[in-house]
C-alpha atoms as one frame of an Amber mdcrd trajectory, in Angstrom:
protein
  81.264 112.601  82.577  82.110 111.508  86.122  84.655 112.926  88.514  87.502
 110.541  89.352  89.355 112.506  92.005  88.409 113.954  95.366  87.115 117.518
  95.329  89.365 119.874  97.267  88.242 122.865  99.296  89.254 125.337  96.633
  89.098 124.729  92.931  89.249 127.210  90.082  87.286 125.974  87.055  88.844
 126.246  83.626  86.786 127.961  80.956  87.505 129.114  77.436  89.428 132.349
  76.976  87.341 135.498  77.261  88.035 139.155  76.485  89.173 141.343  79.325
  92.217 142.804  80.953  95.115 140.505  81.705  95.784 140.705  85.432  99.239
 139.451  86.349  99.117 140.118  90.081  96.822 138.418  92.602  95.953 141.245
  94.886  95.523 145.023  94.714  94.343 146.816  97.773  92.084 149.272  95.980
  90.048 146.416  94.423  88.813 145.470  97.903  88.066 148.890  99.308  85.085
 148.606 101.727  82.894 151.083  99.875  79.774 150.776  97.726  81.795 152.241
  94.877  84.244 149.353  94.855  85.341 148.698  91.287  84.578 144.934  91.395
  81.096 145.591  92.751  80.445 148.264  90.106  81.737 145.928  87.393  79.349
 143.163  88.524  76.396 145.560  88.264  77.533 147.227  85.035  75.816 144.746
  82.711  78.917 144.677  80.506  80.148 141.170  79.814  83.827 142.146  79.778
  83.531 143.990  83.116  81.548 141.203  84.728  84.059 138.611  83.479  86.923
 140.668  84.879  85.260 141.067  88.292  84.360 137.389  88.591  87.846 136.347
  87.515  89.327 138.665  90.149  86.960 137.291  92.831  87.828 133.690  91.885
  91.416 134.558  92.781  90.575 136.484  95.934  88.189 133.886  97.404  91.158
 131.563  97.964  92.663 134.138 100.320  91.844 133.641 104.001  91.672 137.429
 104.467  88.894 137.828 101.917  85.635 138.824 103.640  82.319 139.164 101.823
  80.984 141.710 104.287  83.999 143.971 103.747  82.483 145.086 100.415  78.885
 146.267 101.019  76.453 144.791  98.507  78.899 142.163  97.156  76.959 139.191
  98.519  73.683 140.397  96.961  75.433 140.991  93.654  76.849 137.470  93.639
  73.411 135.999  94.428  71.834 137.588  91.360  73.555 135.282  88.899  72.685
 131.921  90.553  69.102 133.167  90.981  68.916 133.891  87.249  70.308 130.404
  86.502  67.699 128.727  88.721  64.919 130.769  87.139  66.063 129.637  83.719
  65.987 126.005  84.867  62.527 126.509  86.353  61.302 127.883  83.025  62.969
 124.957  81.250  64.694 127.281  78.840  67.677 124.953  78.713  65.560 121.977
  77.727  66.927 121.774  74.177  70.537 122.710  74.892  71.612 119.178  74.068
  70.163 119.602  70.569  70.760 123.276  69.816  73.592 125.542  70.824  72.639
 128.458  73.065  73.388 132.030  72.107  76.728 133.599  73.173  74.908 135.909
  75.560  73.122 133.026  77.335  76.335 131.061  77.417  78.158 133.963  79.099
  75.376 134.454  81.636  75.409 130.772  82.578  79.152 130.915  82.969  78.804
 133.960  85.222  76.262 132.062  87.325  78.614 129.112  87.776  81.489 131.397
  88.729  79.398 133.422  91.188  78.211 130.311  93.011  81.756 128.942  92.918
  83.017 132.128  94.617  80.379 131.791  97.341  81.323 128.152  97.824  85.044
 128.875  98.203  84.587 131.905 100.418  82.352 130.022 102.870  85.344 127.972
 103.956  86.346 130.948 106.127  84.241 131.123 109.295  83.275 134.832 109.005
  81.998 134.255 105.470  80.123 131.141 106.625  78.397 133.211 109.307  77.602
 135.928 106.763  75.970 133.478 104.329  74.207 131.485 107.055  72.456 134.652
 108.244  71.780 136.070 104.778  68.077 135.902 103.885  68.742 134.745 100.311
  71.062 131.801 101.099  68.675 129.073 102.218  65.836 129.901  99.756  68.306
 129.870  96.874  69.811 126.521  97.949  66.356 124.979  98.293  65.397 126.209
  94.819  68.594 124.761  93.357  68.006 121.346  94.934  64.386 121.388  93.810
  65.024 122.546  90.242  68.510 121.729  88.949  69.093 118.208  87.687  72.683
 116.959  87.092  72.109 116.239  83.421  75.220 118.111  82.189  78.660 118.818
  83.559  77.781 122.474  84.164  74.603 121.618  86.077  76.437 118.977  88.078
  79.086 121.526  89.066  76.390 124.071  89.923  74.461 121.577  92.053  77.657
 120.363  93.751  78.616 123.897  94.784  75.148 124.480  96.211  75.243 121.244
  98.259  78.671 122.095  99.635  77.470 125.541 100.681  74.547 123.888 102.450
  76.993 121.518 104.139  78.916 124.421 105.680  75.786 125.966 107.229  73.884
 122.737 107.994  74.825 122.350 111.660  72.210 124.848 112.896  69.473 124.208
 110.328  66.229 122.579 111.449  63.572 121.490 108.976  60.100 120.655 110.325
  58.629 117.359 109.241  55.340 118.956 108.218  56.641 121.941 106.224  55.494
 122.949 102.752  56.693 121.065  99.711  60.254 121.960  98.733  61.170 123.412
 102.122  63.082 120.300 103.191  66.285 119.436 101.274  66.834 116.082 102.994
  64.676 113.899 100.689  66.229 115.483  97.598  69.783 114.829  98.803  68.874
 111.276  99.809  67.567 110.711  96.287  70.725 112.151  94.721  73.008 110.071
  96.984  71.079 106.907  96.199  70.798 107.354  92.427  73.724 109.496  91.279
  76.772 107.925  89.685  78.847 111.061  90.243  81.289 110.370  93.051  81.637
 114.012  94.134  77.860 114.446  94.362  77.520 111.281  96.442  80.228 112.420
  98.878  78.770 115.917  99.169  75.236 114.637  99.772  76.308 112.084 102.391
  78.400 114.619 104.291  75.634 117.231 104.199  73.062 114.695 105.381  75.444
 113.724 108.189  75.573 117.325 109.397  71.816 117.779 109.147  70.821 114.469
 110.772  73.338 114.866 113.586  70.975 117.508 114.925  68.394 115.661 117.086
  65.701 118.068 115.941  65.979 116.651 112.407  65.700 113.021 113.574  62.103
 112.843 112.348  63.395 112.819 108.759  65.277 109.542 109.261  63.963 106.459
 107.500  65.085 102.802 107.722  64.697 102.583 103.932  66.575 105.787 103.111
  68.254 105.738  99.660  71.259 107.453 101.266  71.608 104.511 103.657  71.593
 102.108 100.726  74.283 104.218  99.018  76.451 104.273 102.150  76.228 100.480
 102.429  76.890 100.064  98.706  80.048 102.193  98.590  81.443 101.198 102.002
  83.623  98.296 100.700  85.635 100.676  98.455  88.491 100.935 100.970  90.918
 102.440  98.444  88.697 105.523  98.084  89.228 107.044 101.511  87.089 110.229
 101.052  84.127 108.161  99.846  84.484 105.580 102.630  84.815 108.364 105.177
  81.569 109.970 103.974  79.770 106.597 104.067  80.981 105.882 107.604  79.980
 109.288 108.929  76.508 109.003 107.460  76.126 105.444 108.780  77.167 106.588
 112.241  74.742 109.536 112.239  71.967 107.161 111.099  72.709 104.500 113.727
  73.126 107.051 116.513  69.334 107.155 116.776  68.150 104.125 118.722  65.068
 103.475 116.593  67.179 103.462 113.411  69.804 101.191 114.981  67.128  98.685
 116.018  65.514  98.831 112.584  68.913  98.292 110.954  69.238  94.957 112.762
  66.447  93.717 110.483  68.034  95.204 107.357  68.885  92.626 104.726  72.446
  93.991 104.413  73.147  94.129 108.162  75.313  90.932 108.386  77.411  91.898
 105.367  77.791  95.460 106.713  79.219  94.066 109.944  81.772  92.073 107.961
  82.734  95.137 105.936  83.189  97.242 109.093  85.432  94.604 110.680  87.323
  94.200 107.400  87.941  97.952 107.380  89.448  97.737 110.871  91.756  94.955
 109.695  92.589  96.797 106.465  93.721  99.940 108.278  95.493  98.084 111.065
  99.221  98.898 111.089 101.223  96.458 113.172 104.850  96.033 114.112 106.696
  92.857 115.002 107.918  92.821 118.595 110.505  90.354 119.842 110.765  89.895
 123.600 113.462  87.876 125.323 111.915  85.902 128.203 114.960  83.722 128.875
 115.572  82.861 132.517 119.023  82.622 134.079 120.654  79.409 132.918 122.216
  77.289 135.639 124.816  74.840 134.330 127.122  72.208 135.744 130.187  70.562
 134.233 129.416  67.580 132.084 132.142  65.422 133.693 131.311  65.460 137.371
 132.216  63.538 140.431 129.600  60.954 141.256 129.013  60.390 144.953 127.492
  57.315 146.500 127.241  55.839 149.982 130.404  54.046 150.990 130.210  50.261
 151.115 132.768  48.148 152.975 135.422  46.613 150.778 136.528  43.072 151.380
 139.779  44.299 152.892 137.965  46.620 155.307 135.500  43.886 156.230 138.262
  41.342 156.994 139.970  43.883 159.211 136.775  44.690 161.162 135.702  41.080
 161.649 138.915  40.255 163.472 138.291  42.964 166.105 136.376  42.335 169.338
 133.418  44.434 170.431 133.056  47.302 171.106 136.281  48.181 169.164 134.715
  46.626 166.049 131.686  48.910 166.393 133.909  51.971 166.871 136.017  51.229
 163.807 132.943  50.361 161.742 131.421  53.767 162.540 134.656  55.580 161.645
 134.756  53.688 158.345 131.091  54.067 157.382 130.165  57.533 158.753 131.478
  61.071 159.004 130.602  63.979 161.277 128.253  66.408 159.582 126.331  69.078
 161.532 123.292  69.040 159.217 123.358  65.249 158.735 120.626  63.044 160.134
 120.041  59.274 160.174 117.324  57.255 161.840 118.354  55.014 164.706 116.699
  52.090 162.951 118.848  52.681 159.872 121.951  52.797 162.067 121.149  49.490
 163.745 120.167  47.712 160.518 123.454  48.647 158.840 125.418  47.265 161.779
 123.349  44.093 162.039 123.341  43.304 158.288 127.134  43.384 158.132 128.143
  41.565 161.340 125.259  39.165 161.972 126.960  36.362 160.050 130.156  36.840
 162.090 128.578  36.809 165.554 130.226  33.463 166.344 133.562  35.246 166.412
 132.214  38.195 168.383 128.602  38.602 169.566 126.578  41.574 168.317 125.942
  44.542 170.532 122.368  45.338 171.405 120.736  48.240 169.583 120.866  50.644
 172.527 124.623  50.138 172.902 125.202  50.767 169.207 123.291  54.048 169.426
 125.176  55.100 172.561 128.515  54.406 170.843 127.695  57.081 168.232 128.268
  59.821 170.772 131.592  58.234 171.812 132.919  58.126 168.244 131.390  61.452
 167.165 131.147  63.801 170.166 129.138  66.336 168.156 126.452  63.754 167.280
 123.399  63.272 169.458 120.627  60.711 169.626 117.206  62.362 169.997 113.489
  61.853 169.610 111.620  64.202 167.281 108.024  64.913 168.367 105.234  63.512
 166.251 102.932  62.003 165.718 104.506  59.704 164.984 107.655  60.153 166.995
 110.906  59.814 165.116 114.098  58.416 166.678 117.124  59.898 164.913 120.850
  60.465 165.273 121.711  64.018 164.317 125.229  65.216 163.441 126.460  62.297
 161.329 125.996  61.173 157.732 127.057  58.306 155.502 130.557  58.528 154.090
 130.494  59.128 150.355 132.628  57.478 147.696 133.555  59.571 144.682 134.394
  58.341 141.202 135.423  60.595 138.369 134.247  58.323 135.542 131.785  55.441
 135.527 132.382  54.548 131.893 134.944  51.868 132.766 132.963  50.233 135.584
 132.744  46.417 135.551 129.166  45.144 135.271 129.932  41.419 135.591 127.890
  39.236 137.924 124.853  41.204 136.843 126.286  44.505 138.099 127.395  42.961
 141.397 131.120  43.159 140.754 132.738  45.075 143.642 135.768  46.217 141.691
 136.133  50.014 141.493 135.958  51.773 138.124 139.057  51.484 135.975 140.866
  54.236 134.150 140.772  52.745 130.627 139.161  50.145 128.425 142.286  47.932
 128.424 142.345  47.726 132.227 138.645  46.831 132.303 139.200  44.134 129.652
 142.106  42.567 131.563 140.007  42.551 134.736 137.083  40.728 133.088 139.314
  38.112 131.427 141.516  37.459 134.456 139.055  37.759 137.337 135.870  36.391
 135.844 136.253  34.313 132.678 139.495  32.512 133.550 137.978  31.145 136.773
 135.352  29.137 134.876 136.245  25.436 134.729 133.462  24.462 132.307 133.785
  24.336 128.551 130.969  26.782 127.938 130.984  30.109 129.717 127.825  32.265
 130.230 127.976  36.031 129.755 127.105  37.640 133.093 127.549  41.256 131.960
 124.657  43.289 133.302 121.491  42.002 131.565 123.133  40.296 128.574 120.880
  37.410 127.399 123.606  35.672 125.353 123.626  31.861 125.994 126.812  30.092
 127.228 129.515  29.762 124.571 133.064  28.446 124.391 135.823  30.410 126.102
 137.403  31.275 122.774 134.144  32.891 121.684 133.270  34.549 125.004 136.491
  36.527 124.854 135.396  38.181 121.588 131.838  38.601 122.846 132.935  40.475
 125.969 134.552  43.124 123.778 131.099  44.125 122.514 130.194  45.280 126.043
 133.274  47.334 126.719 133.112  51.101 126.124 135.173  52.805 123.465 138.491
  54.269 124.649 137.287  57.725 123.666 133.771  59.016 124.195 131.759  59.643
 121.007 132.162  63.046 119.443 129.407  65.521 120.111 127.470  67.451 117.578
 128.690  71.065 117.306 125.325  72.297 118.557 125.441  70.111 121.681 126.581
  72.128 124.719 129.499  70.971 126.832 127.617  71.622 130.053 124.529  70.238
 131.709 121.640  72.657 132.271 119.965  72.343 135.655 116.291  73.207 136.311
 117.136  75.882 138.876 119.898  77.089 141.110 120.637  74.725 143.986 119.230
  71.651 142.253 121.215  68.607 143.442 123.776  67.464 140.914 124.712  64.823
 140.131 121.519  62.935 140.881 121.106  59.213 141.257 118.515  59.092 138.454
 118.958  61.937 135.916 115.814  60.848 134.071 113.683  62.195 136.925 115.210
  65.658 136.681 112.662  68.332 135.638 113.271  69.873 132.215 115.489  72.954
 132.438 114.502  76.352 131.040 115.411  77.097 127.463 118.802  78.687 126.966
 117.210  81.142 124.553 113.481  81.834 124.867 112.085  84.525 122.588 108.453
  85.520 122.122 107.545  87.212 118.846 104.166  88.866 118.455 102.376  91.627
 116.576 101.122  94.809 118.197  99.596  98.032 116.847 102.287 100.451 115.729
 100.144 103.606 115.487  96.808 104.849 116.737  93.787 103.865 114.685  92.814
 106.415 111.962  89.544 108.317 112.101  87.810 105.955 109.678  88.619 102.969
 111.890  87.320 104.802 114.954  84.050 105.639 113.181  83.698 102.022 112.034
  84.303 100.853 115.609  81.629 103.243 116.887  79.136 101.816 114.377  79.980
  98.287 115.525  79.650  99.352 119.138  76.199 100.845 118.561  74.944  97.723
 116.774  76.440  95.465 119.451  74.810  97.372 122.295  71.516  97.493 120.417
  71.538  93.735 119.792  72.212  93.197 123.509  69.705  95.742 124.781  67.239
  93.279 126.291  69.974  91.265 127.970  71.387  94.401 129.591  68.034  96.001
 130.416  67.455  96.838 134.058  64.129  96.297 135.846  61.582  98.991 135.275
  61.921 101.889 137.690  59.364 104.687 137.899  56.897 106.188 140.339  54.943
 102.925 140.604  57.740 100.376 140.255  60.850 100.415 142.391  63.008  98.177
 140.243  61.197  94.940 141.077  61.214  92.545 138.113  58.069  90.809 137.001
  55.749  93.759 137.587  53.724  94.375 134.468  51.365  97.239 133.822  47.806
  96.200 133.135  46.623  97.594 129.820  42.998  98.370 129.754  42.485  98.053
 126.038  43.248  94.752 124.312  44.557  96.346 121.110  47.235  98.186 123.081
  48.296  94.927 124.743  48.483  93.118 121.401  50.544  95.940 119.920  52.985
  95.802 122.839  53.364  92.024 122.476  54.027  92.290 118.779  56.580  95.062
 119.395  58.370  92.929 121.984  58.520  89.968 119.622  59.872  92.163 116.829
  62.537  93.599 119.129  63.599  90.148 120.313  63.830  88.935 116.731  65.982
  91.942 115.773  68.286  91.429 118.744  68.648  87.720 118.015  69.509  88.487
 114.407  72.122  91.016 115.537  73.717  88.606 118.003  73.948  85.904 115.345
  75.647  88.354 112.995  78.251  89.189 115.651  78.878  85.482 116.244  79.670
  85.104 112.532  82.288  87.873 112.588  83.874  86.785 115.876  86.795  85.028
 114.155  87.572  88.186 112.182  87.323  90.407 115.252  89.815  88.231 117.139
  92.496  89.620 114.802  91.589  93.253 115.487  94.089  94.945 117.805  93.939
  98.606 118.757  96.583 100.640 120.509  94.157 102.330 122.883  93.301 100.026
 125.792  89.738 101.315 126.134  88.947 100.833 122.450  90.617  97.443 122.459
  88.425  96.563 125.435  85.365  97.215 123.247  86.661  94.710 120.722  87.376
  92.130 123.437  83.867  92.608 124.816  82.312  91.904 121.410  84.567  88.886
 120.872  83.700  87.428 124.277  80.000  87.947 123.608  80.420  86.151 120.263
  82.017  83.176 122.033  79.141  82.831 124.470  76.510  83.640 121.838  74.846
  86.209 124.124
């Protein structure tokens, strides 16, 4: 019959009803008087079954009280030891060999029950530190526990409970116990508990043995009892994947950590057949116990917008009316008026002198018969006469730059380019119209009506339509004209234009070259640890850390430094005897093979470890270190 629940610190066993007084209260002061004539002590030594049953029942209640002290009643500890000692003697004599076939006498049954209860009382009372000190220093404690481990086999429920209580008592006093490796047979409980942990199917026994071994082997003086092939190690590896059983997993992790804490055992474990799968289980445990929360962070930048309908500015070009007026003027009045028409005073404006002269020459060169052109130097000098704040200057180079500072091109503004005429391949000089009907009348009256031929070509922008009759061209032109009303926008389309950053020029001549603006709503959603990692995760991480450092030991090793070597690499001691040299070479090869096997195992779990996130920055740094090493394969 196996236990299915975790064993608590205090547990009162249930036995069949027995004769004796019915005690309704839990505590009477005179029962615990610190005298040798204490009634409970006298009842235990009376030899009367009813008195012994009463005393043990009373002690089972009292041992759960934190104020209960064994030493407060002189002789109580020795009296309690007598019953477990009798039980062990009976097991040694094999008097219970045929209990499964024949029922024992009522007297033997009562004595066995008293033995179980006495050991149970000692087990519960040792939870309190003063009682633990009392039992740890008592001369009968350790010999009795060793006899129990050597003699009692968990073949029945009663023996299993008896053995479990003994192991848990040993667990409470194990921190200061040291067992020599060459002691007499039966003086070392470690092999027995390793055998029980590796072969028992009783969950409580396995947990108790693993925890007791953890306490014993955590003492460096007991390190000689460690073995790479320990049955307890096999049990810890076997039960480690049972994540739902937290007490069992916790016991397995603590034993594994105490085993790997010794460098020789950690290096030997790298060659263990279950090492790769153990790494996966440890990482899986970290992921299983990882509690994360979803974090949403707004990283939106300030959104800079501009009205969708904007005023478009372009450099002013002379209209035909302005040109006719200027051509009729003599020089230098023509130059003065041309400057007033084409330029404006602007303190931060700047134009090159070459640009100034080319604009003047390109416009009036074909009219120089009416009035000769001014030379370039005179044109530049006239700038200061028209615009007193402007100044011609030479900017140092190299190369030097001749500029006119304080003037800029006059800009023309149009509120809407939708109704612009694109006839003559976009060369039509007519300004934009205010409606589709005005644009249509302009095209028909100013462009199509002037054709004298039968067939009329379509000169709208880049239209490839061949020449057609006038009656057809009129209908064709309508396909180029914009709708009277702009198309309706989708409800999700904003009514403003988003600019890349504040101060970006708008409108721009070519909007397609504008950098993409920041998102109006930019949100980053990620997972982060919500709570600190539990103790089991921390122990699993420590085991991973030990194995990782062990598998990287040669890569991290520093040059040898001792009295003869001052850290210089490549210095090798000469070994006089060849067998010692061969042994050292074989050891080095074995170590390199173990480290290589460990590094390969960490490479295999790298993808899993990338998903491990710990709240503590230092611990998370350990994980990152192992992940980075897995990426490089070192």
